[in-house]
Structures are given as C-alpha cells and as structure tokens.
C-alpha positions as CSV (number, residue, x, y, z in Angstrom):
1,M,-10.3,-29.1,9.5
2,G,-9.6,-29.6,5.8
3,R,-6.0,-30.0,4.6
4,F,-4.5,-27.3,2.5
5,N,-0.9,-27.7,1.4
6,G,-0.2,-24.7,-0.7
7,N,3.0,-24.7,-2.8
8,N,4.0,-22.1,-5.4
9,N,5.6,-24.8,-7.5
10,Q,2.2,-26.5,-8.1
11,G,0.3,-26.1,-11.3
12,A,-1.9,-23.1,-11.7
13,L,-5.2,-25.1,-11.4
14,R,-4.1,-27.1,-8.3
15,Q,-2.8,-23.9,-6.6
16,L,-6.1,-22.2,-7.3
17,L,-7.9,-25.1,-5.6
18,E,-5.6,-25.1,-2.6
19,R,-6.1,-21.3,-2.2
20,R,-9.8,-21.8,-2.3
21,N,-9.5,-24.7,0.3
22,F,-7.4,-22.5,2.6
23,S,-10.0,-19.6,2.3
24,V,-12.8,-21.9,3.2
25,N,-11.2,-24.1,5.9
26,A,-8.4,-22.1,7.5
27,Y,-10.2,-20.4,10.3
28,D,-12.9,-23.0,11.0
29,S,-14.1,-21.9,14.5
30,V,-14.6,-25.6,15.5
31,S,-10.9,-26.5,15.1
32,T,-9.6,-23.1,16.3
33,P,-11.7,-21.9,19.2
34,L,-12.1,-18.2,19.9
35,T,-11.0,-18.7,23.5
36,P,-8.8,-21.2,25.2
37,D,-11.9,-22.7,26.8
38,G,-13.9,-23.0,23.6
39,D,-16.0,-20.8,21.5
40,S,-17.9,-18.0,23.1
41,P,-21.7,-18.8,23.2
42,R,-22.2,-15.3,21.6
43,E,-20.0,-16.2,18.6
44,P,-22.3,-16.9,15.6
45,T,-21.8,-20.0,13.5
46,R,-20.3,-19.7,10.1
47,S,-23.6,-20.7,8.4
48,A,-25.4,-18.0,10.4
49,Q,-22.8,-15.4,9.4
50,R,-23.1,-16.4,5.7
51,S,-26.9,-16.0,6.0
52,R,-26.4,-12.6,7.5
53,N,-24.2,-11.5,4.7
54,R,-26.7,-12.6,2.1
55,R,-29.5,-10.7,3.9
56,S,-27.4,-7.6,4.1
57,G,-26.5,-7.8,0.4
58,S,-22.8,-7.0,1.1
59,P,-19.9,-8.7,-0.7
60,L,-17.7,-8.1,2.4
61,P,-16.2,-11.4,3.7
62,D,-15.6,-10.2,7.3
63,Q,-18.0,-12.5,9.0
64,L,-16.7,-15.7,7.4
65,Y,-14.0,-15.8,10.0
66,P,-14.2,-15.7,13.7
67,R,-13.1,-12.5,15.3
68,P,-10.5,-11.0,15.4
69,V,-9.4,-12.5,12.1
70,R,-9.7,-10.1,9.1
71,D,-8.9,-10.6,5.4
72,F,-6.6,-7.7,4.5
73,N,-6.4,-8.9,0.9
74,F,-10.0,-7.9,0.3
75,A,-10.7,-4.8,-1.8
76,E,-9.3,-1.5,-0.5
77,R,-8.6,-3.1,2.8
78,V,-5.2,-4.0,1.4
79,L,-4.5,-0.3,1.9
80,Y,-5.5,-0.2,5.6
81,G,-3.3,2.4,7.3
82,R,-2.2,3.8,4.0
83,I,-5.3,5.6,2.9
84,N,-7.9,7.5,4.8
85,R,-11.7,7.3,4.5
86,A,-11.6,9.6,1.5
87,H,-9.1,7.3,-0.2
88,D,-6.3,9.9,0.2
89,P,-2.9,8.2,0.5
90,I,-1.4,9.0,4.0
91,F,1.9,8.6,5.8
92,L,2.6,8.1,9.5
93,K,4.1,11.1,11.3
94,K,7.3,9.6,12.8
95,S,6.9,11.6,16.0
96,N,4.1,9.1,16.9
97,L,6.5,6.1,17.0
98,K,7.4,4.1,20.1
99,T,9.9,1.3,20.6
100,L,8.3,-2.2,21.0
101,R,8.8,-4.3,24.1
102,N,10.6,-7.6,23.9
103,D,12.7,-6.5,21.0
104,P,15.1,-9.4,20.4
105,S,17.1,-7.7,17.6
106,E,20.7,-6.6,18.2
107,G,21.0,-2.8,17.9
108,L,17.9,-2.5,15.7
109,L,14.9,-0.8,17.3
110,L,11.5,-2.1,16.2
111,Q,8.8,0.5,16.4
112,A,5.1,1.0,16.0
113,V,2.6,3.8,16.7
114,S,2.8,4.7,20.3
115,F,-0.6,3.3,21.5
116,V,-0.1,0.2,19.3
117,A,3.2,-0.4,21.2
118,D,1.3,0.0,24.5
119,A,-1.3,-2.5,23.4
120,F,1.4,-4.9,22.3
121,D,3.1,-4.5,25.7
122,N,-0.1,-5.5,27.5
123,F,-0.5,-8.4,25.1
124,V,2.9,-9.7,26.0
125,T,2.2,-9.2,29.7
126,Q,-1.0,-11.3,29.5
127,W,0.9,-13.9,27.5
128,Q,3.7,-14.2,30.0
129,A,1.1,-14.4,32.9
130,S,-0.6,-17.4,31.1
131,A,2.8,-19.0,30.7
132,A,3.7,-18.5,34.4
133,R,0.4,-20.1,35.4
134,G,1.1,-23.1,33.2
135,R,-1.8,-22.5,30.8
136,L,0.4,-22.5,27.7
137,D,1.6,-25.6,25.9
138,L,5.4,-25.3,25.8
139,S,5.6,-27.8,23.0
140,D,3.9,-25.4,20.6
141,D,6.3,-24.9,17.6
142,Y,5.1,-21.3,17.0
143,L,3.5,-19.7,19.9
144,V,5.5,-20.0,23.1
145,E,7.3,-16.7,23.4
146,I,5.8,-13.5,21.9
147,E,8.5,-11.3,20.4
148,P,8.3,-8.8,17.6
149,F,10.2,-9.8,14.5
150,R,9.2,-7.0,12.1
151,A,7.3,-3.7,12.6
152,F,7.4,-0.2,11.2
153,V,9.3,0.3,7.9
154,D,10.3,3.8,7.0
155,P,8.6,4.7,3.7
156,D,11.1,7.5,3.1
157,T,14.0,5.2,3.1
158,E,12.2,2.6,1.1
159,Y,11.1,5.1,-1.5
160,N,14.6,6.6,-1.9
161,N,16.0,3.1,-2.5
162,Y,13.2,2.5,-5.0
163,L,14.1,5.7,-6.9
164,I,17.7,4.5,-7.1
165,D,16.5,1.2,-8.7
166,L,14.3,3.2,-11.1
167,R,17.3,5.3,-12.0
168,N,19.4,2.2,-12.7
169,V,16.6,0.7,-14.9
170,F,16.7,3.9,-17.0
171,L,20.4,4.1,-17.3
172,E,21.1,0.4,-17.9
173,T,18.1,-0.7,-19.9
174,Y,15.9,2.1,-21.3
175,L,18.8,4.4,-22.3
176,T,19.7,2.8,-25.6
177,K,22.6,4.0,-27.8
178,K,20.2,5.9,-30.0
179,R,18.5,7.7,-27.1
180,N,21.9,8.4,-25.4
181,E,23.1,10.1,-28.6
182,Q,20.2,12.5,-28.4
183,I,21.2,13.8,-25.0
184,G,23.6,16.7,-25.3
185,D,22.4,18.7,-22.3
186,Y,19.9,18.8,-19.5
187,R,16.9,19.9,-21.5
188,A,17.4,17.1,-24.0
189,F,17.6,14.7,-21.1
190,V,14.4,15.9,-19.5
191,K,12.4,15.2,-22.7
192,I,13.7,11.6,-22.9
193,Y,13.4,10.9,-19.1
194,L,9.9,12.1,-18.9
195,Q,8.9,9.8,-21.8
196,F,10.5,7.0,-19.8
197,L,8.4,7.9,-16.8
198,M,5.2,8.0,-18.9
199,D,6.0,4.6,-20.4
200,V,6.4,2.9,-17.0
201,S,4.0,4.9,-14.8
202,A,1.0,2.8,-15.9
203,T,2.5,-0.3,-14.3
204,I,4.8,0.9,-11.5
205,P,4.7,4.0,-9.2
206,I,6.7,7.1,-9.9
207,T,5.4,9.6,-7.3
208,K,5.6,8.9,-3.6
209,T,1.8,9.2,-3.4
210,A,1.5,6.2,-5.7
211,Y,4.3,4.4,-4.1
212,I,2.6,4.4,-0.7
213,T,-0.4,2.6,-2.0
214,S,1.6,0.2,-4.2
215,N,2.8,-3.4,-3.5
216,F,6.3,-2.0,-3.3
217,A,5.4,-0.4,0.0
218,G,3.2,-2.8,1.9
219,P,1.3,-2.6,5.2
220,M,4.3,-2.2,7.5
221,I,4.7,1.5,6.6
222,S,1.5,2.2,8.5
223,G,3.0,1.6,12.0
224,L,-0.1,-0.4,12.8
225,A,1.3,-3.9,12.0
226,I,3.6,-6.2,14.0
227,D,5.0,-9.5,12.6
228,L,5.8,-12.1,15.2
229,A,7.7,-14.5,13.0
230,D,9.8,-14.8,9.8
231,L,7.6,-17.3,8.0
232,D,6.6,-17.8,4.4
233,A,3.1,-16.4,3.9
234,S,2.7,-18.1,0.5
235,N,3.0,-21.5,2.1
236,D,-0.4,-22.6,3.2
237,A,0.9,-25.6,5.0
238,I,2.9,-23.4,7.4
239,K,-0.2,-21.2,7.9
240,E,-2.2,-24.3,8.7
241,E,0.3,-25.4,11.3
242,F,0.4,-22.0,12.9
243,I,-3.4,-21.6,13.3
244,N,-3.8,-25.2,14.5
245,S,-1.0,-24.8,17.0
246,A,-1.9,-25.5,20.6
247,N,-1.7,-21.9,21.9
248,F,-3.5,-20.3,19.0
249,G,-6.7,-19.9,21.0
250,F,-4.9,-17.8,23.6
251,Y,-3.4,-15.8,20.7
252,K,-6.8,-15.0,19.4
253,L,-8.1,-14.2,22.8
254,Y,-5.4,-11.7,23.7
255,A,-5.4,-10.2,20.2
256,R,-9.1,-9.3,20.6
257,E,-8.8,-8.2,24.2
258,N,-6.0,-5.7,23.2
259,G,-7.6,-4.4,20.0
260,F,-5.7,-6.3,17.4
261,Y,-6.8,-8.0,14.2
262,I,-5.1,-11.2,13.0
263,D,-4.3,-11.0,9.3
264,K,-6.0,-14.0,7.7
265,Q,-3.3,-14.5,5.1
266,V,-0.4,-13.8,7.5
267,P,-1.7,-15.2,10.8
268,W,1.5,-14.3,12.7
269,R,0.8,-10.6,11.9
270,L,-1.1,-8.4,14.4
271,V,-2.8,-5.3,13.0
272,A,-4.2,-2.6,15.2
273,D,-8.0,-2.2,14.9
274,I,-8.0,1.6,15.5
275,G,-11.8,1.7,15.7
276,S,-12.2,-0.9,18.4
277,P,-12.9,0.1,22.0
278,Q,-10.0,-2.0,23.1
279,M,-7.5,-0.2,21.0
280,L,-9.0,3.2,21.7
281,R,-8.4,2.5,25.4
282,Y,-4.7,2.7,24.6
283,S,-4.9,5.7,22.2
284,A,-7.1,7.9,24.5
285,P,-4.2,8.9,26.9
286,Y,-2.4,10.3,23.8
287,G,-5.4,12.5,22.9
288,F,-6.9,10.2,20.3
289,S,-10.4,9.3,21.4
290,T,-11.7,8.0,18.0
291,D,-10.3,6.4,14.9
292,G,-10.9,9.8,13.2
293,D,-8.6,11.5,15.7
294,I,-5.9,8.9,14.9
295,L,-6.2,9.3,11.1
296,R,-6.1,13.1,11.4
297,Q,-3.4,13.6,14.0
298,C,-1.1,10.6,13.6
299,Y,-1.0,10.7,9.8
300,G,-0.5,13.3,7.1
301,R,-1.7,13.4,3.6
302,A,0.9,12.3,1.1
303,G,1.8,14.2,-2.0
304,S,2.9,17.7,-1.0
305,Q,6.5,17.1,-2.0
306,D,5.8,15.1,-5.1
307,I,6.8,17.7,-7.7
308,L,9.9,18.6,-5.8
309,S,10.8,14.9,-5.6
310,L,10.2,14.5,-9.3
311,Q,12.6,17.4,-10.0
312,R,15.3,16.0,-7.8
313,N,14.9,12.5,-9.3
314,I,15.4,13.9,-12.8
315,I,18.4,16.1,-11.7
316,D,20.1,13.1,-9.8
317,T,19.6,10.8,-12.8
318,Y,21.0,13.3,-15.3
319,N,24.0,14.0,-13.1
320,A,24.6,10.2,-12.7
321,L,24.6,9.9,-16.5
322,V,27.0,12.8,-16.8
323,R,29.3,11.3,-14.2
324,D,29.4,7.9,-15.9
325,N,29.3,9.1,-19.5
326,P,30.5,12.7,-19.7
327,V,31.2,12.7,-23.4
328,V,28.7,11.7,-26.0
329,R,29.1,11.2,-29.8
330,I,26.5,13.1,-31.8
331,P,25.6,11.4,-35.1
332,S,25.5,13.5,-38.3
333,S,21.7,13.3,-38.5
334,L,21.4,15.2,-35.2
335,R,24.1,17.8,-35.7
336,R,23.0,21.4,-35.9
337,I,25.9,22.4,-38.2
338,S,27.7,20.6,-41.0
339,Q,31.0,19.1,-39.9
340,C,33.2,16.4,-41.3
341,G,34.1,13.5,-39.0
342,P,32.5,12.5,-35.7
343,Q,31.3,15.3,-33.3
344,Y,31.6,14.9,-29.6
345,I,30.0,16.9,-26.9
346,R,31.0,17.1,-23.2
347,R,27.9,17.0,-21.0
348,E,28.1,19.2,-18.0
349,P,26.4,18.5,-14.6
350,I,23.6,20.8,-13.5
351,T,22.9,22.4,-10.2
352,I,19.5,22.4,-8.6
353,E,19.3,26.2,-9.0
354,S,20.0,26.0,-12.8
355,A,17.6,23.1,-13.3
356,V,14.7,24.8,-11.5
357,L,15.2,27.9,-13.7
358,S,15.2,25.8,-16.9
359,Y,11.4,25.2,-16.7
360,S,8.4,27.0,-15.2
361,R,6.3,25.8,-12.3
362,D,3.4,25.4,-14.8
363,Y,5.5,23.0,-16.8
364,W,6.2,20.7,-13.8
365,V,2.7,20.8,-12.6
366,D,1.5,19.8,-16.1
367,K,3.8,16.9,-16.2
368,Y,2.7,15.8,-12.8
369,I,-0.9,15.7,-13.9
370,D,0.2,13.4,-16.8
371,I,2.1,11.0,-14.5
372,R,-0.6,10.9,-11.8
373,Y,-3.3,10.3,-14.5
374,N,-1.2,7.3,-15.7
375,E,-0.5,6.0,-12.2
376,Q,-4.1,6.0,-11.1
377,R,-5.4,4.6,-14.4
378,S,-7.9,7.4,-14.4
379,R,-10.9,7.3,-16.6
380,L,-11.4,11.0,-16.8
381,S,-12.2,12.4,-20.3
382,E,-9.8,14.7,-22.1
383,G,-12.2,17.5,-21.4
384,A,-12.2,16.9,-17.7
385,I,-8.4,16.8,-17.7
386,S,-8.3,20.0,-19.6
387,E,-10.5,21.7,-17.0
388,I,-8.1,20.4,-14.2
389,R,-5.2,21.9,-16.0
390,K,-6.9,25.3,-16.3
391,T,-7.8,25.3,-12.6
392,V,-4.3,24.2,-11.6
393,V,-2.7,27.0,-13.6
394,K,-4.7,29.5,-11.5
395,L,-3.8,27.8,-8.2
396,V,-0.1,27.9,-9.1
397,Q,-0.3,31.6,-10.0
398,N,-2.0,32.4,-6.7
399,S,0.2,30.4,-4.3
400,L,3.8,30.3,-3.2
401,N,4.1,26.5,-3.3
402,D,2.6,23.6,-5.2
403,A,0.8,21.9,-2.3
404,M,-2.7,23.4,-3.1
405,A,-2.3,22.4,-6.8
406,I,-1.1,18.9,-5.9
407,N,-4.1,18.4,-3.5
408,Y,-6.5,19.5,-6.2
409,I,-5.0,17.2,-8.8
410,N,-5.1,14.2,-6.5
411,N,-8.6,15.0,-5.3
412,N,-9.8,14.8,-8.9
413,I,-7.6,12.0,-10.2
414,R,-7.4,9.5,-7.4
415,N,-9.3,6.4,-8.6
416,F,-8.8,3.2,-6.6
417,D,-12.3,2.3,-7.7
418,A,-10.9,1.7,-11.2
419,F,-8.6,-1.2,-10.0
420,N,-9.7,-4.8,-10.4
421,G,-10.5,-6.1,-6.9
422,S,-11.8,-2.8,-5.6
423,Y,-15.0,-2.7,-3.6
424,A,-16.7,-0.9,-6.5
425,H,-15.8,-3.7,-8.9
426,L,-16.9,-6.4,-6.5
427,N,-20.2,-4.7,-5.7
428,F,-20.9,-4.1,-9.4
429,D,-20.1,-7.8,-10.2
430,R,-22.5,-8.9,-7.4
431,Q,-25.3,-6.7,-8.6
432,A,-24.8,-7.8,-12.2
433,R,-25.0,-11.5,-11.2
434,E,-28.1,-10.8,-9.2
435,N,-29.7,-9.1,-12.2
436,S,-28.4,-11.8,-14.5
437,Q,-26.4,-9.2,-16.5
438,P,-22.9,-9.9,-17.8
439,R,-20.3,-7.5,-16.6
440,A,-19.3,-4.9,-19.1
441,N,-16.1,-5.7,-20.9
442,T,-15.1,-2.4,-22.4
443,S,-13.4,0.4,-20.7
444,A,-16.1,2.8,-21.8
445,S,-18.9,0.7,-20.4
446,R,-17.1,0.2,-17.1
447,A,-16.5,3.9,-16.9
448,R,-20.2,4.5,-17.3
449,A,-21.3,1.9,-14.8
450,T,-18.7,1.8,-12.0
451,P,-17.8,5.3,-10.8
452,S,-21.3,6.3,-9.8
453,R,-21.6,3.2,-7.6
454,A,-18.1,3.8,-6.3
455,S,-18.8,7.3,-5.0
456,A,-21.8,6.1,-3.1
457,T,-20.6,2.7,-1.7
458,S,-16.9,2.1,-2.0
459,R,-15.4,4.7,0.4
460,G,-15.3,4.8,4.2
461,T,-15.6,2.1,6.8
462,T,-16.9,-0.6,4.3
463,T,-13.6,-0.8,2.4
464,T,-10.7,0.3,4.5
465,G,-11.8,-1.1,7.8
466,Y,-12.1,2.2,9.8
C-alpha cells in the first residue's frame, strides 16, 4: 500500500498530492481484505470496477473502494440523512432515538435511530464473540474494543447556539457606531438587522432549513452515524494506520453484515445503509420495510418554523441590544425636530405580541423569500421570483399558518445543483470533457446548461445514496 502522510501544515501543492495519494491507495483491497480470511472471490478487482464505471458513463466513485466503504464527501452524498430523494432538507423525529449499547460516557447518553442502535448492538455482539474465540489481534492500537464515542447530535440545540453566535457577530462587529445611532426603536432595528442577514446569508446559513444542510451541522444530526474514536480525520497518517490495523478486516466484515457503510474519509465512522437488506432486517420490526418508509416516517421536512424562528431571532437580538445599550445618542443629522445640544433616546424592549403586530405576515414571507434565495444561491430570474411572490401572497391569505407558503418557496428555490461539487456539476464537467467542450465560465451560461441536466440526473439514489 502506498504511503500517504497527510499534514495540514504542508504546502498546498504537497497536501494536494497527499490527498490524491490517499484517495487512490487508502482502501486497496489487497492490503485490506474484505473478510478476515481474504477477499471474497465475488469481489471485483479495482481495475474491473473502473472499467465498469467507464462503460456506465457515471462519474460516481462508489466502486473504486471495496464494500462497504463509501465516500460521503462526493457530491450530494455529503447530505446523506439530511435531505430526502427530492433534495428537501429533513430532520430526525426524536421519538425514533434509542440509546446505544456499550456507552462508556459518564452520565451522557449516546443515541442513534432505533434500528441503527439495534444493528450496532449486533455488531458489538459479533465483535465480542470473535474476541472470545481468539480471532482478534489484541495488539491492535485501534480496533480491540468497539465502543461508541459520538453519535446523534441534536440539531435544535446546535442551531440555537449558532443563532447566539450570529447575534454576537451582529452586536459586536456589524453594529458600528453609525448603525447603532440609527436605531431608536424596533422598526428601525428590523431594517438594519435584515440588511445584516442579507449581507451574510450568501455565505452562511440563517434559516434552520439552510443550517441543516450546511457544514455547521454535519452528518451526526441524522442519527444514522456512529463514531467509534476521537481521532483527527484530517490526518491521513492516522487514517492509514487505522485501515491497516490488524482487525480492520473483521471491522469491514461486520459492518457489511449489519448494514453499515464505513466512511472513506473517517474510517472509524459507521453510517447506516438504510437501503441495504441487512439494515432493513433491523428496521422492519419497527414498521419500516423500505428506505422510503424510513425517510417518510422517521424524518420530517424542515422549514415549517423558519419564519417564526426568524421573528424570534430578530426580537431576541433587539432586546439584547436594548438590555446592553438602553440609551442611544441621536446625531443632529438624524433628528426629526430641531434641537440644540445632543439628543438621547431610551430604547424600550419589545414583547412578542407587539413585534408580531408591527409587520404583516406578507412582509415576513417576502423577507423569507429574499433570505432563502440568497442561501441557496438560486439562479431564478427576477420574473420567476416575482411569480413566486404572487403565488405566496395567495397562499398566505388562504391559510392560517405559513407552512404551505414555506413549502412552496422551498420547492421552487432549493438548488443544491448550483453548488460546486454537486452531481449536476460533475456530470456536466464529464460530458463537456467527453465532447471536448470547455466548461462554461459565466453564471448565465451555467444557468442555461446545468439545471436541465440536474433535474433529470442529479436527484435520487445516484446522489444521496438511497
């Protein structure tokens, strides 16, 4: 097996070469057999797999690695367990959680989706049976005892903490003296804070819908992933030692037998393959016979509370400003009446009831469209956005809550295909190379070329993994 000693302190070129070396050599089936007794005779060679990929015309790298290894850094697969087949952001319903076996933490319960916890329980049972029979190498530095180190992370808690950080950025950095002097009441504050959200929403998430699919959330919110170690995934040398460890063959064997993937870039992470017969064997007793059942019944579509969350965020940030700086000096240029000497205004906190009455539902829905458009880097034309706004106004008028309007907005604005690294971009690049055509460089040309391909090829099992 080739050596690959990754180090984040290396020069950019050397690190790029090391990453490429890791990708090519890390899971060579010769050095890391699929089973403890050697490769399965049914396991195709790497060259055969590459030939198969070329014949199929697919840019997917799945078959470059022996099962059950999967690259969750590829295209939309990075969102596995966080979006459904239609690319709607989803969240796990916490009623489906179950505590993991062999939890070594003190007082902290590690959890996963119920059937994933059952599959992991059997994984541990098989592992311990192998240890009892003397089949495991007890000198292995990484794989002797199987214990969960990290599992489900509550996205609600994480998102609330994220909003606090966002609030601090506004109050401590964005809110300059000039901007602060313009805020005499809640309505003046809303104008400036919404401008802040528009300024930052193109690069960081604001809504929970966008947060779920961002790097700020990560795969652990899905309830499908279990980390078995606290190791540095950016260190290729550690990953090399882990996958070359004496017991790694057993690790792969029991992962596959119990319906788990091994994350290629984080090999100590097990991820439930919810479409595999092995994992469905554990989900069936809970009433989930297919991966579609799992996605529909264990998960909910994100976004229904986005506008309410936006309003609360604004109210909380304004009241935090009032609490810390109740009195503001108004410069003469902003005064409504002529007055000698400095003028000071005492800002008053606002209640939720008063804040809600300050603006109409149409106003908040309109601002939500702007923010989601920014977050998703949508390529919709101004005319298309105008049509969305007209339809949404009718939906708001004919419903008691904003859920229907929010779903309609997200159905039309979601656009993971526009992100670099998406399946649509990779597929378009591959076809352009085959046709000897340079990839379009302008946003307009990409908008003309990519979405039509994306709608036909980039959604479903080919990208998310289920």
